[in-house]
DRENDO-1510 file (C-alpha; in Angstrom, 1 decimal, always signed):
<recs>
REC; n; res; u; v; w
REC; 1; MET; -1.1; +1.9; -15.2 .
REC; 2; SER; -4.7; +2.5; -16.0 .
REC; 3; GLU; -5.4; +4.2; -19.3 .
REC; 4; ALA; -8.9; +5.2; -18.0 .
REC; 5; GLU; -7.5; +6.9; -14.9 .
REC; 6; LEU; -4.8; +8.6; -16.8 .
REC; 7; ARG; -7.4; +10.1; -19.2 .
REC; 8; LEU; -9.4; +11.3; -16.2 .
REC; 9; ALA; -6.3; +12.8; -14.7 .
REC; 10; ARG; -5.3; +14.5; -18.0 .
REC; 11; ASN; -8.8; +16.0; -18.4 .
REC; 12; ARG; -8.7; +17.4; -14.9 .
REC; 13; LEU; -5.2; +18.8; -15.2 .
REC; 14; ASP; -5.7; +20.1; -18.8 .
REC; 15; LYS; -5.0; +23.7; -18.1 .
REC; 16; THR; -2.0; +23.2; -15.8 .
REC; 17; ASP; +1.7; +22.6; -16.4 .
REC; 18; VAL; +1.6; +19.1; -14.7 .
REC; 19; GLU; +3.1; +16.3; -16.9 .
REC; 20; LEU; +1.6; +12.8; -16.5 .
REC; 21; HIS; +3.6; +9.7; -17.7 .
REC; 22; GLN; +2.8; +6.0; -17.8 .
REC; 23; GLY; +5.5; +3.6; -17.0 .
REC; 24; MET; +6.9; +0.9; -14.7 .
REC; 25; ALA; +8.8; +2.1; -11.6 .
REC; 26; GLN; +11.7; -0.2; -12.5 .
REC; 27; GLU; +12.2; +1.7; -15.9 .
REC; 28; MET; +11.4; +5.3; -15.8 .
REC; 29; THR; +13.8; +6.3; -18.6 .
REC; 30; PHE; +11.6; +9.4; -19.4 .
REC; 31; ILE; +12.9; +11.1; -16.2 .
REC; 32; ASP; +16.5; +12.3; -16.3 .
REC; 33; ASP; +19.2; +11.3; -13.7 .
REC; 34; ALA; +19.4; +13.6; -10.7 .
REC; 35; SER; +16.5; +15.6; -11.7 .
REC; 36; VAL; +13.8; +15.1; -9.1 .
REC; 37; ASP; +13.8; +16.7; -5.6 .
REC; 38; VAL; +11.0; +14.7; -4.0 .
REC; 39; ILE; +9.4; +11.3; -4.9 .
REC; 40; LEU; +6.3; +10.1; -3.1 .
REC; 41; CYS; +4.8; +6.7; -3.2 .
REC; 42; HIS; +1.5; +5.8; -1.6 .
REC; 43; TRP; +1.0; +2.1; -0.9 .
REC; 44; ALA; +2.5; +1.0; -4.2 .
REC; 45; LEU; +5.8; -0.6; -3.1 .
REC; 46; THR; +3.9; -3.4; -1.6 .
REC; 47; LEU; +2.9; -4.6; -5.0 .
REC; 48; MET; +6.1; -4.0; -7.0 .
REC; 49; GLU; +8.4; -6.8; -8.0 .
REC; 50; PRO; +11.3; -6.8; -8.5 .
REC; 51; VAL; +11.5; -4.0; -6.0 .
REC; 52; ALA; +15.3; -3.7; -5.7 .
REC; 53; SER; +15.4; -2.2; -9.2 .
REC; 54; VAL; +12.8; +0.4; -8.1 .
REC; 55; PHE; +15.0; +1.6; -5.3 .
REC; 56; LEU; +17.9; +1.8; -7.8 .
REC; 57; ASN; +15.8; +3.9; -10.2 .
REC; 58; ILE; +14.6; +6.2; -7.4 .
REC; 59; LYS; +18.2; +6.7; -6.4 .
REC; 60; ARG; +19.1; +7.5; -10.1 .
REC; 61; MET; +16.3; +10.2; -10.3 .
REC; 62; LEU; +16.8; +11.9; -7.0 .
REC; 63; THR; +19.0; +15.0; -6.7 .
REC; 64; THR; +21.9; +15.1; -4.3 .
REC; 65; ASN; +19.6; +16.2; -1.4 .
REC; 66; GLY; +16.5; +14.6; -2.7 .
REC; 67; VAL; +13.9; +12.8; -0.6 .
REC; 68; PHE; +11.9; +9.7; -1.3 .
REC; 69; ALA; +8.9; +9.0; +1.1 .
REC; 70; ALA; +6.6; +6.1; +1.0 .
REC; 71; ILE; +3.7; +4.6; +2.9 .
REC; 72; ILE; +3.9; +0.8; +2.8 .
REC; 73; ASP; +2.1; -2.2; +4.5 .
REC; 74; GLY; +3.5; -2.8; +8.0 .
REC; 75; ASP; +4.0; -5.9; +10.1 .
REC; 76; GLU; +0.6; -7.3; +10.8 .
REC; 77; LYS; +1.6; -8.4; +14.3 .
REC; 78; THR; +1.8; -4.7; +15.3 .
REC; 79; ALA; -2.0; -4.0; +14.6 .
REC; 80; PRO; -4.4; -5.7; +17.0 .
REC; 81; GLY; -7.2; -7.6; +15.3 .
REC; 82; TYR; -5.8; -7.0; +11.8 .
REC; 83; ARG; -5.3; -10.8; +11.1 .
REC; 84; GLU; -8.9; -11.5; +12.0 .
REC; 85; ILE; -10.2; -9.0; +9.3 .
REC; 86; HIS; -7.6; -10.4; +6.8 .
REC; 87; ASP; -8.9; -13.9; +7.4 .
REC; 88; ILE; -12.6; -13.1; +7.1 .
REC; 89; ILE; -11.9; -11.4; +3.7 .
REC; 90; TYR; -9.6; -14.1; +2.4 .
REC; 91; THR; -12.1; -16.8; +3.4 .
REC; 92; TYR; -14.4; -15.4; +0.9 .
REC; 93; ALA; -11.7; -14.8; -1.8 .
REC; 94; ARG; -10.7; -18.4; -1.5 .
REC; 95; TYR; -14.2; -19.6; -1.7 .
REC; 96; ASP; -14.6; -17.8; -5.1 .
REC; 97; TYR; -11.0; -18.5; -6.2 .
REC; 98; PRO; -9.6; -21.5; -4.3 .
REC; 99; GLN; -6.0; -20.7; -5.1 .
REC; 100; TYR; -6.2; -17.0; -4.2 .
REC; 101; GLY; -3.3; -15.8; -2.0 .
REC; 102; VAL; -1.2; -18.8; -2.6 .
REC; 103; ILE; +1.3; -16.6; -4.3 .
REC; 104; ASP; +1.8; -13.2; -2.5 .
REC; 105; LEU; +1.8; -10.0; -4.5 .
REC; 106; GLY; +5.0; -8.1; -4.5 .
REC; 107; ASP; +8.3; -8.6; -2.5 .
REC; 108; GLN; +7.6; -9.7; +1.0 .
REC; 109; ARG; +10.6; -7.9; +2.2 .
REC; 110; VAL; +8.9; -4.6; +2.2 .
REC; 111; ARG; +6.4; -5.6; +4.8 .
REC; 112; THR; +8.6; -5.8; +7.9 .
REC; 113; SER; +10.8; -2.9; +9.1 .
REC; 114; ALA; +14.1; -5.0; +9.4 .
REC; 115; ALA; +13.9; -6.5; +6.0 .
REC; 116; LEU; +12.8; -3.2; +4.4 .
REC; 117; GLN; +15.8; -1.4; +6.1 .
REC; 118; GLU; +18.2; -4.1; +4.7 .
REC; 119; LEU; +16.7; -3.9; +1.2 .
REC; 120; VAL; +16.8; -0.1; +1.0 .
REC; 121; ALA; +20.3; +0.1; +2.4 .
REC; 122; GLN; +21.6; -2.0; -0.6 .
REC; 123; SER; +20.7; +0.8; -2.9 .
REC; 124; PHE; +21.1; +3.8; -0.8 .
REC; 125; VAL; +24.4; +3.2; +0.8 .
REC; 126; GLU; +25.1; +6.7; +2.2 .
REC; 127; ALA; +21.6; +7.9; +2.7 .
REC; 128; ASP; +19.7; +8.6; +5.8 .
REC; 129; ILE; +17.0; +5.9; +6.0 .
REC; 130; LYS; +14.1; +6.2; +8.5 .
REC; 131; ILE; +11.4; +3.7; +8.8 .
REC; 132; THR; +8.6; +4.5; +11.2 .
REC; 133; PRO; +6.2; +1.8; +12.1 .
REC; 134; MET; +2.7; +3.1; +12.7 .
REC; 135; VAL; -0.9; +1.7; +13.2 .
REC; 136; LEU; -3.6; +3.5; +11.2 .
REC; 137; SER; -6.9; +3.2; +13.3 .
REC; 138; LEU; -10.3; +3.7; +11.9 .
REC; 139; LYS; -13.3; +4.1; +14.2 .
REC; 140; ALA; -16.9; +4.0; +13.0 .
REC; 141; GLU; -20.2; +2.2; +13.3 .
REC; 142; PRO; -19.8; -1.5; +12.3 .
REC; 143; ASP; -21.5; -1.2; +9.0 .
REC; 144; VAL; -19.4; +1.7; +7.9 .
REC; 145; LEU; -16.2; +0.2; +9.3 .
REC; 146; ALA; -16.8; -3.0; +7.4 .
REC; 147; ARG; -16.8; -1.2; +4.1 .
REC; 148; GLN; -13.8; +1.0; +5.0 .
REC; 149; ALA; -11.7; -2.0; +6.2 .
REC; 150; ALA; -12.6; -4.1; +3.2 .
REC; 151; GLY; -11.3; -1.3; +0.9 .
REC; 152; PHE; -7.8; -1.9; +2.2 .
REC; 153; PHE; -7.6; -5.5; +0.9 .
REC; 154; TYR; -7.2; -6.3; -2.7 .
REC; 155; ALA; -8.9; -9.6; -2.1 .
REC; 156; SER; -12.2; -7.8; -1.5 .
REC; 157; PHE; -12.2; -6.4; -5.0 .
REC; 158; VAL; -12.0; -9.8; -6.6 .
REC; 159; LEU; -15.2; -11.2; -5.0 .
REC; 160; SER; -18.4; -11.8; -6.8 .
REC; 161; ALA; -21.3; -9.4; -5.8 .
REC; 162; ASN; -22.9; -12.1; -3.7 .
REC; 163; SER; -19.6; -13.0; -1.8 .
REC; 164; HIS; -18.9; -9.4; -1.3 .
REC; 165; ARG; -22.3; -8.7; +0.3 .
REC; 166; LYS; -21.8; -11.7; +2.6 .
REC; 167; MET; -18.3; -10.7; +3.5 .
REC; 168; LEU; -19.5; -7.2; +4.5 .
REC; 169; VAL; -22.1; -8.9; +6.7 .
REC; 170; ASP; -19.5; -11.0; +8.4 .
REC; 171; LEU; -17.2; -8.0; +8.8 .
REC; 172; GLU; -20.1; -5.9; +10.3 .
REC; 173; SER; -20.9; -8.8; +12.8 .
REC; 174; HIS; -17.2; -9.0; +13.8 .
REC; 175; PHE; -17.0; -5.3; +14.4 .
REC; 176; ALA; -20.3; -5.3; +16.3 .
REC; 177; THR; -18.8; -7.7; +18.9 .
REC; 178; TYR; -16.2; -5.0; +19.7 .
REC; 179; LEU; -18.5; -2.0; +20.1 .
REC; 180; LYS; -17.5; +0.8; +22.5 .
REC; 181; ASP; -19.6; +4.0; +22.6 .
REC; 182; GLY; -21.4; +2.9; +19.4 .
REC; 183; ALA; -18.2; +2.5; +17.4 .
REC; 184; SER; -15.7; -0.2; +16.6 .
REC; 185; CYS; -12.1; +0.1; +15.5 .
REC; 186; PHE; -10.0; -1.3; +12.6 .
REC; 187; ALA; -6.2; -1.3; +13.0 .
REC; 188; MET; -4.0; -1.4; +9.9 .
REC; 189; PRO; -0.2; -1.8; +10.2 .
REC; 190; VAL; +1.8; +0.8; +8.2 .
REC; 191; ASN; +5.4; +1.6; +7.7 .
REC; 192; CYS; +6.5; +5.1; +6.7 .
REC; 193; LEU; +9.7; +5.0; +4.8 .
REC; 194; VAL; +11.8; +8.3; +4.3 .
REC; 195; ILE; +15.2; +8.2; +2.5 .
REC; 196; SER; +17.1; +11.5; +2.4 .
REC; 197; GLN; +19.9; +11.2; -0.2 .
REC; 198; ASN; +23.3; +12.8; +0.8 .
</recs>
């Protein structure tokens, strides 16, 4: 949805036959019915609302044997230590913006396998729906891992420069307490959704 990023992409793809469009996933009328074989979505469903209409639109665009694949946030209970990192970052976000996080972004049903399965099944009645829970693990030295882990949380991007520096120091200290062979680990819960339309 960023004009600047679209400009960069158009410049980079200038001499190709790739078409770029700007639009909301709920209303992609510029794409014909049953005209797309594969649709990929990388960590965007988590923020979309209403999300049910997104699935209906995907179903509309996919060909008979089309496939939709998405990476989505998973259930945080499946990733050891994830909540602690979340809480460190959100403490700083709430310091700068006391109401931050009071309203969750997106539809919460996409964040657990059971609720996601039920939601998708409403739009894709006769499709093959597979949800594979995974845990993405990053290993690095504490200072590197602090920056990498913070990048997965939108809350870290709203911080003032001063709060961001302090948050990184706290994350680094947290990861330093769990060193093993010079590195620490950050675990991120992820769901891989694949829908094969019949």
